[in-house]
VOPAGU-2260 file (C-alpha; in pm, 1 decimal, decimal comma):
REM VOPAGU-2260
SITE   aa  ch    i         X         Y         Z
SITE  MET   A    0    1527,7   -4503,3    1856,6
SITE  SER   A    1    1779,7   -4680,2    2077,5
SITE  ASN   A    2    2039,9   -4409,1    2015,6
SITE  TYR   A    3    1795,3   -4129,4    2094,8
SITE  ASP   A    4    1659,3   -4002,0    2424,0
SITE  PHE   A    5    1466,1   -3700,0    2553,8
SITE  VAL   A    6    1634,9   -3422,3    2749,0
SITE  LYS   A    7    1481,6   -3096,6    2871,1
SITE  LEU   A    8    1591,2   -2788,3    2677,6
SITE  ASN   A    9    1701,1   -2611,4    2995,9
SITE  GLN   A   10    1947,3   -2896,1    3064,2
SITE  LEU   A   11    2110,2   -2840,9    2724,7
SITE  CYS   A   12    2141,2   -2460,8    2741,3
SITE  LEU   A   13    2362,7   -2242,3    2954,4
SITE  LYS   A   14    2104,8   -1965,2    2930,7
SITE  ILE   A   15    1753,2   -1908,0    2796,1
SITE  THR   A   16    1667,7   -1540,2    2777,2
SITE  ASP   A   17    1541,6   -1267,7    2546,5
SITE  GLY   A   18    1635,1    -917,1    2435,6
SITE  SER   A   19    1575,7    -580,2    2593,4
SITE  HIS   A   20    1232,3    -502,4    2737,6
SITE  TYR   A   21    1286,5    -133,9    2675,5
SITE  SER   A   22    1375,4      31,6    2346,3
SITE  PRO   A   23    1644,5     302,0    2349,6
SITE  LYS   A   24    1598,4     614,3    2140,6
SITE  GLY   A   25    1665,7     556,4    1772,6
SITE  ILE   A   26    1926,9     753,5    1576,3
SITE  ASN   A   27    2009,5     784,5    1206,9
SITE  GLU   A   28    2339,4     597,5    1225,2
SITE  GLY   A   29    2477,3     375,8    1495,6
SITE  ILE   A   30    2458,5      18,0    1616,0
SITE  PRO   A   31    2171,4    -207,4    1495,9
SITE  MET   A   32    1886,3    -264,6    1739,9
SITE  LEU   A   33    1693,8    -562,0    1603,3
SITE  SER   A   34    1344,9    -696,3    1656,8
SITE  VAL   A   35    1152,1    -993,4    1519,4
SITE  LYS   A   36    1060,8    -790,6    1208,7
SITE  ASP   A   37    1430,2    -785,4    1115,6
SITE  MET   A   38    1464,1   -1165,3    1111,5
SITE  LEU   A   39    1499,9   -1368,3     792,8
SITE  ASP   A   40    1529,1   -1743,8     742,8
SITE  ASN   A   41    1898,4   -1768,6     834,2
SITE  ARG   A   42    2011,5   -1418,3     932,4
SITE  PHE   A   43    1913,0   -1066,8    1031,6
SITE  SER   A   44    1822,1    -799,8     777,5
SITE  TYR   A   45    1970,6    -457,4     845,5
SITE  ASN   A   46    1785,8    -277,1     564,8
SITE  ASP   A   47    1512,3    -120,7     779,3
SITE  CYS   A   48    1632,7    -180,6    1133,0
SITE  LYS   A   49    1660,1      71,9    1412,4
SITE  PHE   A   50    1998,3     215,0    1520,0
SITE  ILE   A   51    2107,0     316,6    1869,4
SITE  SER   A   52    2399,6     501,3    2026,8
SITE  THR   A   53    2716,4     331,3    2150,0
SITE  SER   A   54    2637,7     415,1    2512,5
SITE  ASP   A   55    2289,6     259,4    2487,7
SITE  TYR   A   56    2441,9     -42,5    2315,6
SITE  LEU   A   57    2696,7     -94,8    2593,1
SITE  ASP   A   58    2415,9     -81,9    2850,6
SITE  LEU   A   59    2236,9    -355,7    2656,9
SITE  VAL   A   60    2554,6    -565,2    2633,6
SITE  ARG   A   61    2578,1    -553,4    3012,4
SITE  SER   A   62    2217,1    -672,2    3025,7
SITE  ASP   A   63    2306,0    -965,7    2797,9
SITE  CYS   A   64    2090,0    -836,4    2511,8
SITE  LYS   A   65    2361,9    -900,6    2255,9
SITE  PRO   A   66    2350,3   -1244,7    2091,3
SITE  LEU   A   67    2686,5   -1422,4    2087,0
SITE  VAL   A   68    2843,0   -1654,5    1833,1
SITE  ASN   A   69    2671,7   -1998,6    1849,6
SITE  ASP   A   70    2360,9   -1856,5    2017,6
SITE  VAL   A   71    2035,1   -1980,1    1867,5
SITE  VAL   A   72    1797,1   -1686,7    1821,6
SITE  ILE   A   73    1424,1   -1744,4    1782,9
SITE  ALA   A   74    1123,5   -1536,6    1684,9
SITE  LYS   A   75     951,0   -1513,9    2022,8
SITE  ASP   A   76     657,9   -1276,8    1963,3
SITE  GLY   A   77     399,8   -1273,1    1685,1
SITE  SER   A   78     496,3   -1545,7    1436,9
SITE  TYR   A   79     676,8   -1742,7    1706,5
SITE  LEU   A   80     938,3   -1991,8    1583,9
SITE  LYS   A   81     884,3   -1874,7    1225,9
SITE  TYR   A   82    1250,1   -1774,9    1223,9
SITE  VAL   A   83    1520,8   -1971,4    1403,7
SITE  PHE   A   84    1889,0   -1939,3    1321,0
SITE  VAL   A   85    2239,7   -1958,1    1464,1
SITE  ILE   A   86    2459,6   -1650,1    1515,8
SITE  LYS   A   87    2769,9   -1712,8    1304,1
SITE  GLU   A   88    2966,4   -1388,1    1340,7
SITE  GLU   A   89    3072,4   -1152,5    1616,8
SITE  ILE   A   90    2877,9    -833,9    1532,8
SITE  ASP   A   91    2799,5    -524,6    1737,7
SITE  GLN   A   92    2421,9    -553,2    1759,8
SITE  ALA   A   93    2150,9    -575,7    2022,9
SITE  ILE   A   94    1804,2    -726,8    2021,9
SITE  LEU   A   95    1464,4    -644,8    2165,0
SITE  SER   A   96    1247,4    -876,9    2371,4
SITE  SER   A   97    1056,0   -1005,8    2067,3
SITE  ILE   A   98    1361,4   -1227,1    2003,7
SITE  GLY   A   99    1466,2   -1512,8    2231,3
SITE  ILE   A  100    1823,3   -1628,7    2289,8
SITE  LEU   A  101    1916,4   -1991,0    2355,0
SITE  ARG   A  102    2280,6   -2034,6    2455,6
SITE  PRO   A  103    2364,6   -2402,3    2400,1
SITE  ASN   A  104    2606,5   -2596,3    2615,5
SITE  LEU   A  105    2843,4   -2692,4    2333,9
SITE  LYS   A  106    2957,9   -3000,1    2525,2
SITE  LYS   A  107    2604,4   -3137,6    2502,7
SITE  ILE   A  108    2440,3   -3001,2    2188,1
SITE  ILE   A  109    2553,7   -2828,5    1871,1
SITE  PRO   A  110    2366,7   -2508,7    1780,9
SITE  GLU   A  111    2265,5   -2620,4    1430,0
SITE  TYR   A  112    2106,6   -2939,2    1561,8
SITE  LEU   A  113    1905,6   -2737,8    1816,3
SITE  LYS   A  114    1801,5   -2491,5    1546,0
SITE  TYR   A  115    1665,3   -2763,4    1320,9
SITE  TYR   A  116    1496,7   -2943,9    1607,6
SITE  LEU   A  117    1302,4   -2628,1    1698,0
SITE  GLN   A  118    1179,6   -2609,2    1336,5
SITE  THR   A  119    1007,4   -2948,5    1343,8
SITE  LYS   A  120     630,2   -2949,2    1317,7
SITE  SER   A  121     587,9   -3144,1    1641,3
SITE  VAL   A  122     786,4   -2886,1    1840,4
SITE  LYS   A  123     588,8   -2596,2    1692,5
SITE  GLU   A  124     263,4   -2771,2    1782,6
SITE  THR   A  125     385,6   -2838,9    2137,1
SITE  VAL   A  126     496,9   -2477,9    2181,8
SITE  ALA   A  127     161,2   -2350,4    2052,6
SITE  LYS   A  128     -28,3   -2565,0    2304,5
SITE  LYS   A  129     187,6   -2528,1    2614,6
SITE  TYR   A  130     423,4   -2231,8    2595,7
SITE  VAL   A  131     240,4   -1948,9    2419,5
SITE  SER   A  132      24,4   -1673,9    2571,3
SITE  GLY   A  133    -178,8   -1390,2    2424,0
SITE  SER   A  134    -420,6   -1387,2    2131,5
SITE  ALA   A  135    -372,0   -1045,4    1969,6
SITE  LEU   A  136       6,9   -1088,6    1986,5
SITE  PRO   A  137      95,5   -1446,4    2081,3
SITE  ARG   A  138     435,9   -1486,1    2243,7
SITE  ILE   A  139     647,4   -1766,1    2384,0
SITE  ILE   A  140     665,9   -1780,7    2764,1
SITE  LEU   A  141    1039,7   -1822,7    2809,3
SITE  LYS   A  142    1029,3   -1926,6    3174,0
SITE  ASN   A  143     840,1   -2241,3    3069,6
SITE  PHE   A  144    1008,7   -2281,0    2731,4
SITE  GLY   A  145    1301,5   -2467,7    2885,8
SITE  GLU   A  146    1071,5   -2759,6    2969,5
SITE  ILE   A  147    1051,4   -2862,9    2603,6
SITE  ASP   A  148    1170,7   -3218,4    2548,2
SITE  VAL   A  149    1454,2   -3235,0    2297,5
SITE  VAL   A  150    1520,1   -3554,6    2103,1
SITE  TYR   A  151    1876,9   -3610,2    2209,1
SITE  THR   A  152    2161,1   -3813,7    2065,5
SITE  ASN   A  153    2538,6   -3803,4    2072,1
SITE  ILE   A  154    2734,0   -3506,2    1933,9
SITE  LEU   A  155    2864,9   -3698,3    1631,1
SITE  THR   A  156    2514,1   -3794,8    1520,0
SITE  GLN   A  157    2396,1   -3439,6    1582,1
SITE  GLN   A  158    2672,0   -3311,9    1354,6
SITE  LYS   A  159    2583,9   -3555,9    1078,0
SITE  ILE   A  160    2214,0   -3466,2    1092,4
SITE  ALA   A  161    2288,5   -3093,7    1094,3
SITE  SER   A  162    2535,5   -3134,1     807,6
SITE  ILE   A  163    2274,4   -3293,8     581,3
SITE  LEU   A  164    2016,1   -3025,7     653,2
SITE  THR   A  165    2269,3   -2742,2     636,7
SITE  SER   A  166    2385,0   -2853,9     291,8
SITE  LEU   A  167    2028,7   -2816,6     165,1
SITE  ASP   A  168    1991,8   -2474,8     327,8
SITE  SER   A  169    2325,8   -2363,9     182,0
SITE  LYS   A  170    2211,3   -2452,4    -167,7
SITE  ILE   A  171    1884,7   -2265,8    -111,3
SITE  GLU   A  172    2076,1   -1960,2      13,5
SITE  LEU   A  173    2310,4   -1969,8    -287,3
SITE  ASN   A  174    2009,9   -1987,6    -520,2
SITE  ASN   A  175    1852,6   -1693,2    -340,0
SITE  ARG   A  176    2166,5   -1485,6    -394,9
SITE  ILE   A  177    2171,6   -1574,4    -765,2
SITE  ASN   A  178    1806,3   -1477,8    -801,6
SITE  ALA   A  179    1862,3   -1153,0    -611,8
SITE  GLU   A  180    2138,5   -1063,4    -857,1
SITE  LEU   A  181    1917,6   -1150,1   -1155,3
SITE  GLU   A  182    1635,2    -942,8   -1006,5
SITE  ALA   A  183    1866,8    -645,5    -955,0
SITE  MET   A  184    1986,7    -676,2   -1314,0
SITE  ALA   A  185    1629,2    -689,7   -1445,5
SITE  LYS   A  186    1528,8    -385,3   -1239,9
SITE  THR   A  187    1832,1    -187,8   -1358,1
SITE  LEU   A  188    1762,2    -270,3   -1722,5
SITE  TYR   A  189    1391,6    -185,3   -1688,9
SITE  ASP   A  190    1470,5     149,3   -1523,6
SITE  TYR   A  191    1732,3     230,0   -1785,5
SITE  TRP   A  192    1500,2     157,0   -2078,8
SITE  PHE   A  193    1154,3     252,6   -1954,6
SITE  VAL   A  194    1208,6     510,3   -1679,3
SITE  GLN   A  195    1518,7     695,7   -1796,5
SITE  PHE   A  196    1434,7     616,1   -2163,7
SITE  ASP   A  197    1795,0     528,1   -2246,5
SITE  PHE   A  198    1713,1     216,1   -2447,7
SITE  PRO   A  199    1947,3     161,0   -2747,0
SITE  ASN   A  200    1876,1     386,7   -3044,0
SITE  ALA   A  201    1936,6     285,7   -3407,5
SITE  GLU   A  202    2312,3     328,2   -3356,3
SITE  GLY   A  203    2306,9     133,9   -3028,6
SITE  ARG   A  204    2358,3     445,3   -2816,7
SITE  PRO   A  205    2138,0     554,0   -2518,6
SITE  TYR   A  206    1826,9     712,1   -2673,7
SITE  LYS   A  207    1751,2    1009,3   -2448,7
SITE  SER   A  208    2111,7    1082,8   -2349,0
SITE  SER   A  209    2206,0    1090,0   -2718,5
SITE  GLY   A  210    1943,0    1347,7   -2804,5
SITE  GLY   A  211    1655,2    1120,8   -2902,7
SITE  LYS   A  212    1331,4    1307,2   -2976,6
SITE  MET   A  213    1098,5    1345,4   -2679,1
SITE  ASP   A  214     737,0    1462,1   -2650,7
SITE  TRP   A  215     588,9    1639,0   -2350,4
SITE  ASN   A  216     304,8    1442,8   -2186,3
SITE  VAL   A  217      69,6    1672,0   -1995,3
SITE  GLU   A  218     -86,7    1394,0   -1786,3
SITE  LEU   A  219     248,4    1258,8   -1668,0
SITE  ASN   A  220     401,3    1607,3   -1648,0
SITE  ARG   A  221     716,8    1476,1   -1811,7
SITE  GLU   A  222     868,0    1391,3   -2148,5
SITE  ILE   A  223     834,8    1049,0   -2309,7
SITE  PRO   A  224    1001,4     922,5   -2629,6
SITE  GLU   A  225     845,9    1032,0   -2957,9
SITE  GLY   A  226     598,9     771,4   -3080,8
SITE  TRP   A  227     534,5     621,7   -2738,0
SITE  ASP   A  228     185,6     636,5   -2584,7
SITE  LEU   A  229      41,3     683,2   -2239,4
SITE  GLY   A  230    -201,7     404,1   -2159,6
SITE  GLU   A  231    -356,0     214,7   -1870,6
SITE  LEU   A  232    -258,5    -115,5   -1714,5
SITE  GLN   A  233    -558,5    -283,7   -1875,4
SITE  ASP   A  234    -415,0    -190,4   -2218,8
SITE  ILE   A  235    -111,5    -413,0   -2171,7
SITE  ALA   A  236    -244,2    -679,1   -1932,4
SITE  ASN   A  237    -536,0    -917,1   -1901,3
SITE  ILE   A  238    -644,2    -866,5   -1540,3
SITE  LYS   A  239    -865,9   -1088,6   -1328,8
SITE  MET   A  240    -972,8    -993,4    -977,8
SITE  GLY   A  241    -993,9   -1271,0    -720,0
SITE  GLN   A  242   -1306,7   -1385,8    -540,8
SITE  SER   A  243   -1308,0   -1606,8    -233,6
SITE  PRO   A  244   -1494,2   -1938,9    -254,5
SITE  PRO   A  245   -1738,0   -2043,4      21,4
SITE  GLY   A  246   -1551,6   -2102,6     345,8
SITE  GLU   A  247   -1688,2   -2454,6     382,4
SITE  SER   A  248   -1511,4   -2554,6      60,8
SITE  TYR   A  249   -1162,2   -2495,0     205,2
SITE  ASN   A  250    -951,1   -2796,7     297,7
SITE  ASP   A  251    -591,6   -2903,7     364,1
SITE  GLU   A  252    -626,5   -3251,5     214,5
SITE  GLY   A  253    -569,9   -3167,4    -151,2
SITE  GLU   A  254    -934,3   -3194,7    -254,8
SITE  GLY   A  255   -1030,5   -2973,3    -548,0
SITE  MET   A  256    -813,6   -2686,3    -675,3
SITE  ILE   A  257    -516,9   -2510,7    -515,5
SITE  PHE   A  258    -640,0   -2190,3    -350,7
SITE  TYR   A  259    -444,5   -1875,6    -266,8
SITE  GLN   A  260    -635,0   -1626,5     -56,1
SITE  GLY   A  261    -375,0   -1348,8     -39,4
SITE  CYS   A  262      -8,0   -1265,4      -8,3
SITE  THR   A  263      24,8   -1459,9     319,1
SITE  ASP   A  264      82,0   -1758,0      88,3
SITE  PHE   A  265     358,3   -1579,3    -106,2
SITE  GLY   A  266     719,1   -1691,6    -115,6
SITE  ASN   A  267    1025,7   -1535,4    -276,0
SITE  ARG   A  268     877,9   -1590,3    -623,3
SITE  PHE   A  269     612,0   -1860,9    -603,9
SITE  PRO   A  270     341,0   -1909,8    -341,7
SITE  THR   A  271     335,2   -2204,9    -102,6
SITE  VAL   A  272      35,5   -2435,8    -128,5
SITE  ARG   A  273    -157,5   -2444,8     198,8
SITE  LYS   A  274    -525,2   -2456,5     105,1
SITE  TYR   A  275    -751,8   -2616,0    -153,1
SITE  THR   A  276   -1112,1   -2547,3    -248,3
SITE  THR   A  277   -1378,0   -2775,7    -391,4
SITE  GLN   A  278   -1577,1   -2475,2    -518,4
SITE  PRO   A  279   -1328,4   -2253,5    -707,6
SITE  THR   A  280   -1458,3   -1919,0    -829,6
SITE  ARG   A  281   -1186,9   -1707,2    -997,4
SITE  PHE   A  282    -884,4   -1858,7   -1164,9
SITE  ALA   A  283    -522,0   -1778,5   -1241,7
SITE  LYS   A  284    -330,9   -1969,9   -1504,9
SITE  GLU   A  285      16,8   -2114,2   -1474,5
SITE  GLY   A  286     266,0   -1833,8   -1535,5
SITE  ASP   A  287      27,6   -1551,1   -1442,0
SITE  ILE   A  288     155,3   -1270,9   -1221,2
SITE  LEU   A  289     -19,8   -1273,5    -883,5
SITE  LEU   A  290     -66,9    -926,7    -732,4
SITE  SER   A  291    -169,4    -850,8    -375,6
SITE  VAL   A  292    -459,7    -601,9    -387,1
SITE  ARG   A  293    -493,3    -576,8      -8,9
SITE  ALA   A  294    -234,3    -447,4     236,6
SITE  PRO   A  295      41,2    -466,9     146,9
SITE  VAL   A  296     -77,4    -365,1    -200,3
SITE  GLY   A  297     167,1    -446,4    -479,1
SITE  THR   A  298     339,6    -758,0    -346,1
SITE  LEU   A  299     411,0    -996,4    -634,9
SITE  ASN   A  300     443,2   -1368,2    -699,4
SITE  ILE   A  301     397,9   -1595,4    -999,6
SITE  ALA   A  302     148,9   -1881,5   -1028,5
SITE  LYS   A  303     339,6   -2203,0   -1087,2
SITE  GLU   A  304      19,2   -2391,2   -1164,4
SITE  ASP   A  305    -346,3   -2322,9   -1247,2
SITE  CYS   A  306    -513,1   -2214,7    -924,0
SITE  CYS   A  307    -806,5   -2036,8    -762,0
SITE  ILE   A  308    -743,5   -1685,4    -626,0
SITE  GLY   A  309    -925,1   -1517,6    -339,1
SITE  ARG   A  310   -1025,3   -1155,8    -297,8
SITE  GLY   A  311    -681,8   -1055,6    -171,1
SITE  LEU   A  312    -525,6   -1120,4    -512,4
SITE  SER   A  313    -552,5   -1042,5    -879,0
SITE  ALA   A  314    -396,3   -1230,8   -1170,5
SITE  LEU   A  315    -232,8   -1066,3   -1472,0
SITE  ASN   A  316     -84,9   -1186,8   -1798,5
SITE  SER   A  317      63,5    -996,7   -2090,5
SITE  LYS   A  318    -138,1    -889,8   -2394,9
SITE  ASP   A  319     192,5    -843,8   -2578,4
SITE  ASN   A  320     319,6   -1192,5   -2491,6
SITE  CYS   A  321     599,2   -1040,4   -2286,1
SITE  ILE   A  322     543,6   -1149,6   -1926,8
SITE  ALA   A  323     894,0   -1038,7   -1820,8
SITE  TYR   A  324     817,8    -681,3   -1930,6
SITE  LEU   A  325     481,6    -684,9   -1752,4
SITE  PHE   A  326     655,2    -811,3   -1438,2
SITE  GLY   A  327     894,0    -515,1   -1463,7
SITE  VAL   A  328     596,6    -279,5   -1494,7
SITE  MET   A  329     441,0    -427,6   -1180,4
SITE  VAL   A  330     770,4    -404,7    -986,4
SITE  ASN   A  331     789,4     -35,8   -1083,5
SITE  LEU   A  332     429,0      20,0    -972,4
SITE  LYS   A  333     504,9    -152,8    -640,7
SITE  GLN   A  334     783,7      98,2    -582,3
SITE  ILE   A  335     526,0     375,3    -626,3
SITE  PHE   A  336     293,6     209,2    -373,4
SITE  ASP   A  337     582,9     164,0    -129,6
SITE  ARG   A  338     686,3     528,3    -156,0
SITE  ARG   A  339     331,7     640,1     -84,3
SITE  ASN   A  340     321,3     408,9     216,4
SITE  VAL   A  341     637,8     574,1     349,7
SITE  ASP   A  342     480,6     916,2     291,2
SITE  GLY   A  343     184,7     814,3     504,3
SITE  THR   A  344     -68,2     744,0     229,8
SITE  THR   A  345    -115,3     377,6     316,5
SITE  PHE   A  346    -298,5     162,4      65,3
SITE  GLY   A  347    -529,6     -72,4     255,6
SITE  SER   A  348    -654,9    -206,4     -76,1
SITE  ILE   A  349    -687,1    -115,7    -441,8
SITE  THR   A  350   -1017,6    -141,6    -629,3
SITE  LYS   A  351   -1071,8    -302,7    -967,1
SITE  ASP   A  352   -1128,7      34,2   -1135,4
SITE  ASP   A  353    -814,8     185,3    -981,5
SITE  LEU   A  354    -603,1    -114,2   -1075,8
SITE  PHE   A  355    -726,2    -132,6   -1433,3
SITE  SER   A  356    -670,3     241,9   -1486,7
SITE  LEU   A  357    -316,0     268,0   -1347,7
SITE  LYS   A  358    -115,1     480,5   -1590,3
SITE  VAL   A  359     166,4     314,0   -1784,9
SITE  VAL   A  360     388,7     430,7   -2068,0
SITE  ARG   A  361     351,4     206,4   -2373,6
SITE  PRO   A  362     680,3     161,3   -2559,1
SITE  ASP   A  363     744,4     120,6   -2927,1
SITE  LYS   A  364     677,8    -239,6   -3039,6
SITE  ASP   A  365    1031,4    -291,3   -3171,9
SITE  ILE   A  366    1185,6    -170,4   -2845,0
SITE  LEU   A  367     954,5    -401,0   -2649,4
SITE  LYS   A  368    1060,9    -696,2   -2864,3
SITE  GLN   A  369    1430,3    -615,7   -2811,3
SITE  TYR   A  370    1375,7    -595,8   -2435,5
SITE  HIS   A  371    1185,2    -924,4   -2437,4
SITE  ASN   A  372    1468,6   -1103,2   -2619,1
SITE  ILE   A  373    1723,9    -976,5   -2366,4
SITE  ILE   A  374    1534,6   -1021,2   -2040,5
SITE  SER   A  375    1327,9   -1337,3   -2097,0
SITE  PRO   A  376    1616,4   -1586,9   -2048,6
SITE  ALA   A  377    1701,5   -1431,2   -1710,6
SITE  PHE   A  378    1332,9   -1424,8   -1613,8
SITE  GLU   A  379    1296,2   -1795,1   -1693,7
SITE  LYS   A  380    1619,7   -1870,2   -1506,0
SITE  GLN   A  381    1472,2   -1703,5   -1197,8
SITE  ASN   A  382    1164,0   -1922,0   -1229,0
SITE  GLN   A  383    1373,5   -2237,9   -1257,3
SITE  ILE   A  384    1584,3   -2146,3    -955,0
SITE  ALA   A  385    1275,7   -2061,3    -746,3
SITE  LEU   A  386    1116,0   -2395,6    -835,9
SITE  GLU   A  387    1436,4   -2577,9    -742,5
SITE  ASN   A  388    1436,3   -2399,6    -407,0
SITE  GLN   A  389    1081,3   -2512,4    -337,3
SITE  GLN   A  390    1182,6   -2870,0    -412,9
SITE  LEU   A  391    1488,9   -2841,8    -188,6
SITE  SER   A  392    1276,6   -2692,0      90,0
SITE  SER   A  393    1025,1   -2974,7      58,9
SITE  LEU   A  394    1304,0   -3232,6      75,8
SITE  ARG   A  395    1453,8   -3062,9     382,4
SITE  ASP   A  396    1115,8   -3039,9     556,0
SITE  TRP   A  397    1047,4   -3406,4     480,1
SITE  LEU   A  398    1388,7   -3517,7     607,8
SITE  LEU   A  399    1383,7   -3298,5     918,4
SITE  PRO   A  400    1142,8   -3495,2    1141,4
SITE  MET   A  401    1261,3   -3828,7    1001,5
SITE  LEU   A  402    1621,3   -3755,6    1097,4
SITE  MET   A  403    1523,7   -3619,6    1435,8
SITE  ASN   A  404    1313,2   -3917,2    1541,3
SITE  GLY   A  405    1541,8   -4183,6    1398,6
SITE  GLN   A  406    1321,8   -4303,9    1110,5
SITE  VAL   A  407    1603,0   -4192,9     881,4
SITE  LYS   A  408    1952,2   -4254,2    1013,3
SITE  VAL   A  409    2278,7   -4102,8     901,4
SITE  GLY   A  410    2512,4   -4353,7     739,0
SITE  GLU   A  411    2846,4   -4462,4     870,2
SITE  ASP   A  412    3033,3   -4389,7     545,5
SITE  LYS   A  413    3050,2   -4095,9     307,0
SITE  GLU   A  414    2901,7   -4289,3      15,4
SITE  SER   A  415    2580,5   -4351,3     206,1
SITE  GLU   A  416    2494,1   -4037,8     398,8
SITE  ILE   A  417    2149,1   -4146,7     515,3
SITE  SER   A  418    1964,9   -4473,7     544,0
SITE  MET   A  419    1605,4   -4562,4     625,5
SITE  ALA   A  420    1545,7   -4721,2     963,6
SITE  ALA   A  421    1171,0   -4758,1    1013,6
SITE  GLU   A  422    1027,7   -4739,7     662,1
SITE  PRO   A  423    1279,4   -4844,1     396,6
SITE  LYS   A  424    1032,8   -4805,8     108,3
SITE  ILE   A  425     943,2   -4443,2     175,9
SITE  LYS   A  426     996,5   -4214,7    -121,7
SITE  TYR   A  427    1012,5   -3838,8    -136,8
SITE  GLY   A  428     694,1   -3680,1    -263,2
SITE  LYS   A  429     342,8   -3810,2    -302,0
């Protein structure tokens, strides 16, 4: 590590601060006022954020509660350091005190290098031990945060390290956009066929809009296509409720079977392995839909391997051998749960009886087969992309500390971007 040294964070930043400690009155339309709940992996989400007036915003700008281009923003309260990213664009927006702002001295450190350094496991462990207060809502103590030691090297090496890691993140982000588009397409098609009932008729025209025969269903209080039935979720899905193994059987060392307790393990499509159990109780099979049955009820993932599921989850697979259709059914049911949550009827959990008896419309077999043939390739493509993203994330997370501490060094030429310094025989994976 001859080319690396340690420098205090406060010597590398022009300012270390946080957002507003008071929250202006919210309005329907205006300028985004963001908190830690609005942070994503590499950007803010504006879907459910608060909005404030221009006058309140200008007051916050004067108080330096607006992040600037090249600022590194961090999740400061709650899941501290879960989200760390660099502000890339000049946007009218302000932040609350749950978000910290690090303003790097660009002559000493590039923002992307600082961002990745703060995401290393060793830094998170140090912050947890020395710079966090509170138990109910842990938060970073900013006045001491600047004492963190940063592994420091020259700007050129910083740029090379950041470039390698950024290229992996860029590919992950591109994959996420592709999957979001595929998901939107699948939802639109499902709604068109099974909510609006405008699946193709015998002439290829929209069924209901073209005058297709409909029957009134008293229980649903609406019309459904002639020949279709009203059933329950258990009629179309094999459902298994989770059960937590004995606590003493849990481990992080890979002993026994992969164990998912609840949706805290969920990712964009597949869960992340964190725990194992030597005494598995209830099982999900590879390809099963995993459903959160405790708040938030309805969150979905897919099992990418055989696993044990705890009491916060249930596992479902299709009785009609059409997992993509069943996934669409569950997405539609989640929308119902979400709407009820907004209306104030919060679902803390859903029982086995309630889950099994959820009402679903059962389509004609031929229509279901047509839908399966159309949607399955896109569904499988989403799975492949999500698996690739997990592999890319694992590679990034493996490289991150190695690059930062000098065990892996960036190459001097373009043909050899990185080279091993300390352990030349290390391979990615187990």
